[in-house]
C-alpha positions in Angstrom: 11.0 -26.8 81.4 11.4 -28.0 77.8 13.4 -31.1 77.1 15.6 -31.9 74.2 14.1 -34.6 72.0 15.5 -36.2 68.9 15.0 -39.5 67.0 16.8 -41.4 69.7 14.8 -40.2 72.7 11.5 -42.0 73.3 8.4 -40.3 74.5 5.2 -42.2 75.1 2.0 -40.1 75.1 -0.9 -40.9 77.3 -4.2 -39.3 76.3 -7.8 -40.3 76.0 -8.1 -43.5 73.9 -8.8 -43.0 70.2 -12.0 -44.7 69.3 -11.5 -44.9 65.6 -13.6 -43.8 62.7 -17.3 -43.5 63.2 -19.3 -46.6 62.2 -22.5 -46.5 60.2 -25.7 -46.8 62.2 -26.4 -50.2 60.6 -23.2 -51.8 62.0 -22.8 -53.5 65.3 -20.9 -51.5 68.0 -17.2 -51.9 68.8 -15.9 -53.5 71.9 -14.9 -50.3 73.6 -12.4 -51.7 76.1 -9.0 -50.1 75.6 -5.7 -50.6 77.3 -2.2 -49.2 77.1 0.9 -51.5 76.9 4.2 -49.8 77.8 6.3 -52.4 75.8 4.3 -51.9 72.7 4.8 -48.1 73.2 8.5 -48.5 72.8 8.1 -49.6 69.2 4.9 -47.9 68.2 1.4 -47.2 69.3 0.8 -48.3 72.9 -3.0 -48.4 72.6 -4.8 -51.8 72.3 -8.4 -51.5 71.3 -11.2 -50.7 70.5 -11.9 -53.9 68.6 -14.4 -54.3 65.9 -14.5 -57.6 64.1 -17.9 -57.7 62.4 -19.1 -60.9 60.7 -16.1 -61.1 58.3 -13.7 -60.8 61.2 -15.4 -63.5 63.2 -15.5 -65.7 60.1 -11.7 -65.1 59.5 -11.0 -66.1 63.2 -13.0 -69.3 62.8 -11.4 -70.3 59.5 -7.9 -69.3 60.8 -8.5 -71.7 63.8 -9.6 -74.4 61.4 -6.5 -73.9 59.3 -4.3 -74.1 62.3 -6.0 -77.3 63.5 -5.8 -79.0 60.1 -2.1 -78.1 59.6 -1.2 -79.0 63.2 -3.0 -82.4 63.1 -1.3 -83.2 59.7 2.1 -82.4 61.2 1.3 -84.5 64.2 0.3 -87.4 62.0 3.5 -87.1 60.0 5.5 -88.1 63.2 3.2 -91.0 64.1 1.1 -89.1 66.7 4.1 -88.9 69.1 4.0 -85.5 71.0 7.7 -85.8 72.0 8.8 -86.4 68.4 6.5 -83.6 67.3 8.2 -81.1 69.6 11.7 -82.4 68.6 11.0 -82.2 64.9 8.8 -79.1 64.9 11.4 -76.8 63.2 11.6 -79.3 60.2 8.0 -80.1 59.8 
């Protein structure tokens, strides 16, 4: 039986996971683990994965963590290394 669907009805498809575009033979393989998240499916694509970072992706994660650490420590130093004051003033730091 067919169902009436329009822009306001939500349908989440479940099929075999999409593995993405083929990689060149010289590249490292992807992490092939995939998962489906129902909550993400309500706003868009429900599939998580496969993940391919490569060297530049790993470098961006490392530098992003370093940035987060430097900014966080500078914000903590601006309140005199007091964690309670840090949480209290976090929206204004």
